[in-house]
C-alpha positions in Angstrom: -0.2 -0.3 0.2 2.8 2.6 0.6 4.6 1.8 -2.5 1.4 2.6 -4.3 1.4 5.8 -2.5 4.7 6.5 -3.2 4.7 6.0 -6.9 1.3 8.3 -6.9 3.5 11.2 -5.4 6.1 10.4 -8.4 6.2 13.6 -11.0 5.1 13.2 -14.2 7.5 12.1 -17.2 9.0 15.3 -18.6 10.6 15.1 -21.9 13.1 17.7 -23.0 13.0 20.2 -25.9 15.2 17.8 -27.9 13.1 14.9 -26.8 9.9 16.2 -27.7 11.2 17.3 -31.3 13.0 14.1 -31.9 9.5 12.4 -31.2 7.9 14.4 -33.3 10.0 13.8 -36.1 9.7 10.2 -35.7 5.7 10.2 -35.8 6.0 12.5 -38.8 8.3 10.1 -40.8 7.0 7.1 -39.8 3.5 8.3 -40.4 4.5 9.0 -44.0 6.7 6.1 -44.7 3.8 3.6 -43.6 1.4 5.4 -45.8 3.9 5.2 -48.6 4.2 1.3 -48.3 0.5 0.8 -48.8 0.5 2.8 -52.1 -1.0 0.2 -54.7 -1.5 2.2 -57.8 0.1 5.1 -59.4 -2.1 8.0 -60.3 -2.2 10.1 -63.7 0.5 12.4 -61.7 2.4 10.1 -60.7 2.7 8.6 -64.2 3.4 11.9 -65.8 6.9 12.5 -63.3 8.3 8.9 -63.8 7.4 9.5 -67.5 9.4 12.7 -67.3 11.9 11.2 -65.2 12.6 8.2 -67.5 12.6 10.8 -70.6 15.7 12.7 -68.8 17.7 9.3 -68.1 17.1 8.4 -71.9 18.4 11.7 -72.7 15.1 13.1 -74.3 14.5 16.0 -71.7 14.0 18.6 -74.5 11.1 16.5 -75.8 9.4 16.1 -72.2 6.7 18.4 -70.6 7.6 21.8 -71.5 5.3 23.0 -68.2 7.3 20.4 -66.2 10.8 20.7 -67.9 12.8 22.3 -65.0 10.4 20.4 -62.1 13.1 19.4 -59.5 11.1 16.2 -58.4 11.2 14.6 -61.8 14.7 15.6 -61.9 15.2 14.1 -58.3 13.5 11.1 -59.3 15.8 10.3 -62.3 18.9 11.2 -60.1 17.6 8.8 -57.6 17.3 5.6 -60.0 20.5 6.8 -61.2 22.7 6.6 -58.2 21.2 3.6 -56.5 19.6 1.5 -59.0 15.5 1.8 -57.2 12.8 1.9 -59.9 11.7 5.5 -60.8 7.9 4.8 -59.3 9.8 3.4 -55.9 11.9 6.8 -56.3 9.1 9.0 -56.4 7.6 7.2 -53.5 10.5 8.3 -51.4 11.1 11.7 -52.7 7.6 12.6 -51.7 7.0 10.7 -48.4 10.7 11.9 -47.0 10.6 15.4 -47.7 7.1 15.6 -46.6 8.1 14.3 -43.1 11.3 16.0 -42.8 9.3 19.5 -43.7 8.5 19.6 -39.9 12.0 20.3 -38.8 11.8 24.2 -40.5 8.3 24.7 -39.3 9.1 23.7 -35.7 12.4 26.0 -35.8 10.7 28.5 -37.3 7.7 28.8 -34.9 9.9 28.4 -32.1 11.5 31.6 -33.3 8.6 33.6 -34.7 6.3 32.5 -31.7 7.3 30.1 -29.0 8.3 26.5 -28.1 5.0 25.6 -26.9 3.1 26.7 -30.1 6.2 25.2 -32.1 5.6 21.9 -30.7 2.1 22.1 -31.1 1.9 23.1 -34.6 4.7 20.3 -35.5 2.3 17.4 -33.6 -0.8 19.2 -36.0 1.8 18.6 -38.9 3.0 15.3 -38.0 -0.2 13.6 -37.7 -2.8 15.9 -40.2 -4.5 13.1 -42.2 -4.4 15.0 -45.6 -1.0 15.8 -45.5 -0.2 12.2 -44.7 -2.3 11.3 -47.4 -0.6 13.2 -50.1 2.7 12.6 -48.9 2.5 8.8 -49.9 1.9 8.5 -53.5 3.8 9.7 -56.4 3.5 13.3 -56.4 5.4 16.7 -56.0 3.4 18.0 -52.6 5.8 16.5 -50.1 9.1 18.0 -51.7 7.2 21.2 -52.1 6.0 21.3 -48.6 9.5 21.2 -47.3 11.1 23.9 -49.7 8.2 26.1 -48.7 9.2 25.7 -44.9 12.6 25.4 -45.4 12.4 29.1 -47.0 10.3 30.7 -44.3 12.6 29.4 -41.7 15.7 30.3 -43.5 14.2 33.7 -44.4 13.0 34.6 -41.3 16.6 33.8 -39.8 18.2 35.7 -42.3 16.3 39.1 -41.9 17.1 38.8 -37.9 20.8 38.7 -38.8 22.0 35.0 -38.4 24.2 35.1 -42.0 24.0 36.4 -45.3 24.4 32.9 -46.6 20.9 32.0 -45.4 19.3 34.6 -47.7 21.0 32.8 -50.7 19.8 29.6 -49.4 16.5 31.0 -48.9 16.3 32.3 -51.9 17.5 28.7 -53.6 14.4 26.9 -52.2 12.3 29.7 -52.7 13.3 28.7 -56.5 13.0 25.0 -56.2 9.5 25.3 -54.4 8.3 27.8 -57.5 9.8 25.3 -60.0 7.9 22.7 -57.9 4.5 24.5 -57.9 3.7 28.0 -59.5 2.5 29.5 -56.2 5.8 29.2 -54.6 6.4 32.6 -56.4 4.6 34.0 -53.5 7.4 33.1 -51.2 9.0 36.1 -52.7 6.5 38.6 -51.6 6.4 37.1 -48.1 10.0 37.3 -47.9 9.8 40.7 -49.1 7.0 42.0 -47.0 9.1 40.5 -43.8 12.2 42.5 -44.9 9.9 46.2 -44.7 7.9 45.7 -41.7 10.0 43.3 -39.0 11.5 45.7 -36.7 15.3 46.5 -36.5 16.6 46.1 -32.9 19.9 47.6 -33.5 21.6 50.8 -32.7 22.1 51.3 -36.4 18.5 50.9 -38.0 19.3 52.3 -41.3 22.5 49.7 -41.9 20.0 46.9 -40.9 17.7 48.3 -43.4 20.3 48.2 -46.1 21.2 45.0 -45.0 18.0 43.3 -45.6 17.5 45.2 -48.5 20.5 43.6 -50.2 19.8 40.3 -48.7 16.2 40.2 -50.2 17.6 41.3 -53.7 20.1 38.5 -54.0 17.5 35.8 -52.4 14.9 37.1 -55.2 17.8 37.2 -57.7 18.4 33.3 -57.3 15.2 32.7 -59.1 16.2 34.0 -62.9 19.7 33.3 -62.4 18.8 29.6 -62.0 16.3 30.0 -64.6 18.8 31.2 -67.2 21.5 29.2 -66.0 19.2 26.2 -66.8 18.3 26.9 -70.2 22.5 27.5 -71.1 23.5 24.5 -69.7 21.4 21.8 -70.4 18.9 23.1 -73.5 20.5 23.3 -76.8 20.8 26.2 -78.6 17.7 26.3 -80.4 15.7 25.4 -78.4 13.1 27.8 -76.7 13.2 29.3 -73.7 11.8 27.1 -70.9 11.5 27.5 -67.2 8.4 30.5 -67.4 5.4 28.6 -69.4 3.3 28.4 -66.4 4.0 32.3 -65.2 3.2 34.0 -68.7 4.9 37.3 -68.0 8.6 37.1 -69.7 8.9 39.4 -72.3 9.7 38.5 -75.9 12.9 40.8 -75.5 14.2 38.9 -72.4 13.3 35.4 -74.5 15.5 36.9 -77.3 18.4 37.7 -75.3 18.7 34.6 -73.6 18.3 32.3 -76.8 21.0 34.7 -78.6 23.3 34.2 -75.2 22.7 30.6 -75.4 23.7 30.0 -79.0 27.0 31.8 -78.1 28.0 30.1 -75.3 26.8 26.6 -76.5 27.4 25.7 -80.1 25.1 23.0 -81.7 27.8 20.8 -82.6 29.1 20.5 -79.3 26.2 20.2 -76.9 25.9 17.0 -75.8 22.2 16.8 -75.6 21.8 17.6 -79.3 19.3 14.7 -80.4 21.3 12.8 -82.9 18.3 11.3 -84.8 15.2 13.4 -86.1 13.3 15.2 -83.6 9.9 13.0 -82.9 6.5 15.1 -84.0 4.4 16.5 -81.3 2.4 14.3 -79.4 -0.5 15.4 -80.8 0.8 14.5 -84.2 2.1 11.3 -83.7 1.1 7.9 -85.5 1.8 4.4 -84.4 3.4 2.3 -87.2 4.1 -1.1 -87.3 6.6 -1.0 -84.6 4.7 0.3 -82.1 4.1 -3.5 -80.6 7.3 -2.1 -78.3 5.2 -0.1 -76.4 2.6 -2.4 -75.7 2.2 -5.8 -74.1 3.1 -8.7 -76.3 0.1 -10.5 -75.6 -1.9 -7.6 -77.8 0.6 -6.7 -80.2 -0.8 -8.9 -82.8 -3.9 -7.3 -82.9 -2.3 -3.7 -83.5 -2.8 -2.9 -87.4 0.1 -1.4 -89.5 -1.3 2.0 -89.1 -3.5 3.6 -86.4 -5.0 7.1 -87.2 -5.3 9.0 -84.0 -9.1 9.5 -83.0 -10.5 12.7 -82.8 -10.8 14.5 -79.7 -13.9 14.5 -78.1 -15.5 18.0 -77.7 -15.0 19.6 -74.3 -18.3 20.2 -72.7 -17.3 21.0 -69.2 -18.6 23.8 -67.4 -17.1 26.9 -69.1 -14.5 29.1 -67.2 -15.3 32.8 -67.1 -13.1 33.7 -69.7 -15.3 31.4 -72.2 -18.5 32.4 -73.0 -21.9 29.7 -73.0 -22.5 30.0 -76.7 -18.7 28.7 -77.4 -19.4 26.2 -75.3 -23.0 25.3 -77.2 -21.1 25.4 -80.1 -19.1 22.6 -78.9 -21.5 20.4 -77.6 -22.7 17.8 -80.5 -26.6 17.8 -79.3 -26.8 21.4 -80.7 -25.1 20.7 -83.8 -27.0 17.7 -84.5 -30.5 18.6 -83.2 -30.6 22.3 -84.1 -33.7 23.7 -82.8 -35.4 20.6 -83.0 -33.5 19.0 -79.5 -35.5 16.8 -77.9 -36.4 16.9 -73.9 -32.9 15.9 -72.8 -31.1 18.2 -74.7 -33.5 21.3 -73.7 -32.6 20.1 -70.0 -28.9 20.2 -70.6 -29.3 23.4 -72.0 -31.0 25.1 -69.3 -28.5 23.4 -66.9 -25.4 24.7 -68.4 -27.1 28.4 -68.9 -27.6 28.1 -65.0 -24.5 27.2 -64.1 -23.0 29.9 -66.5 -25.2 32.4 -64.7 -24.3 31.3 -61.3 -20.7 30.3 -62.3 -19.1 32.3 -59.2 -21.2 30.9 -56.6 -20.4 27.2 -58.0 -16.7 28.1 -58.0 -16.9 29.6 -54.3 -18.4 26.6 -52.9 -15.7 24.2 -54.4 -13.3 26.8 -53.3 -14.9 26.6 -49.6 -15.4 23.2 -49.7 -11.7 22.0 -50.6 -10.7 24.5 -48.0 -12.5 23.0 -45.1 -11.3 19.2 -46.7 -8.0 20.3 -46.6 -7.7 21.8 -43.5 -10.2 19.7 -41.5 -12.5 21.5 -39.0 -11.4 21.1 -35.8 -8.1 22.8 -37.0 -10.1 25.3 -38.4 -12.4 25.7 -35.6 -8.9 26.1 -33.3 -8.0 28.8 -35.9 -10.7 30.9 -35.3 -10.4 30.3 -31.5 -6.3 31.1 -31.7 -7.0 34.2 -33.7 -10.1 35.7 -31.7 -8.9 35.0 -28.1 -5.5 35.6 -28.5 -5.6 39.0 -30.6 -2.9 40.6 -28.1 -0.7 38.3 -29.2 -1.2 39.3 -33.3 2.1 40.9 -34.1 1.6 43.2 -37.4 5.2 43.0 -38.3 4.8 39.2 -38.1 1.4 38.0 -38.9 0.6 40.6 -41.5 2.9 39.9 -44.1 1.5 36.0 -43.3 -1.9 37.2 -44.1 -1.0 38.7 -47.5 0.6 35.5 -48.6 -2.3 33.5 -47.5 -4.8 36.0 -49.7 -2.4 35.9 -52.5 -1.9 32.3 -52.3 -6.0 31.7 -52.3 -6.2 34.2 -55.2 -4.0 32.5 -57.4 -5.5 29.1 -56.5 -9.2 30.8 -57.3 -7.8 32.2 -60.7 -6.6 28.5 -61.4 -10.0 27.0 -60.4 -11.8 29.9 -63.0 -9.5 28.9 -65.9 -9.5 25.4 -65.4 -12.5 24.0 -63.5 -10.0 22.1 -61.1 -9.3 23.0 -57.3 -7.5 20.2 -55.0 -7.4 20.3 -51.0 -3.7 19.8 -51.3 -3.6 23.3 -53.7 -4.9 25.4 -50.7 -2.7 23.7 -47.9 0.3 25.9 -49.0 -1.2 28.3 -46.5 0.0 26.2 -43.7 2.7 28.8 -42.5 -0.6 31.4 -41.4 -2.8 28.7 -40.5 -1.1 26.2 -38.3 0.7 28.1 -35.7 -2.5 29.9 -34.9 -4.4 26.6 -35.0 -2.0 25.8 -32.0 -2.8 28.6 -30.3 -6.3 28.0 -30.4 -5.3 24.6 -29.4 -3.9 25.3 -26.6 -6.2 28.0 -25.7 -9.2 25.4 -25.4 -7.0 22.7 -23.7 -5.8 24.6 -20.8 
């Protein structure tokens, strides 16, 4: 009996900061590796990345998907396959799960510096155990690498702005460039970095010197992106190839493109370039025709059924709900029912046109409902409720210099993703998780407010 009383008086187990951090890191990596090992099939995105990696290994990089030509995820798959001999599919799994699990490291250290240790630990646990983050860190997808680069950029940029070495400015620019080449919305990281450089307090006896130092460092980090793009075009692509790397942005002027093309021709003669194809370039994919040797890309069991020449089947007209940049009349002209039936359409055709007209008139309501549904699905209600509680009941902890740039960053991200939704009619919850640096720390504040 006395022994039980003595045991009841023992203090609770308290872990040190290093032990807590190690525990959350093990949980983050363990959950993602476990989910990775349960992946049974590769999706369309994964097939695209492994195909590009295969083309890189075969020396056909320049005939790859132009919008993903310099994507670091596909190039990393090719390098890991070349160095280790593992399959491109398994390399893609590792390069999503491992960076996705390790992303908790920069998130923890940034929250510890920007908030406090308790908020950092709670934020790290939210990230480590979040089901949607675990789900998208498992298959062959680029999200895990993007989240790691995004959070590494924020941590390095924050520490650089607080005077911890000029090298961190360049490292922040490098990771921001990797994030941008991985996903277009990574470009907003440069905006966040610039706002922090302007608004963060300059606690120094020489504030002007600190401001100049920040401006120079920020310009250096931003300059990393165009320097890397130009270097990749000069080093990788043959002289006669068009400029690549900006296809997804659309803001590069023709004059800059011509300047880079001329510089590439001067520095890399066509005869000496190692990646110049020795055989005629293949036709674009939309114009290719399968000839008698097409059995090389088909299973042997069906090769005998392939005719000598197969003409591609015409593309089915796109009957999706139109984006605001397209008109309803353009959609109607592309739907076969109006082309065939004319004014004598049947009842189904009448209902279809009525539905599409209604969808066109209320398209923004439809887009907003899709947007907020995916936002809720991505972050989950408990995290969002804790976020609201943290913002509302801990307003005294709000810092304009720290949180206002994060708010602008999150709003810009939402605007970019909403524009993407209007253009493509596509939105996924994983796109919206780019606002983690703003949502998760305040959700951690809210959870601690609710529990304590």
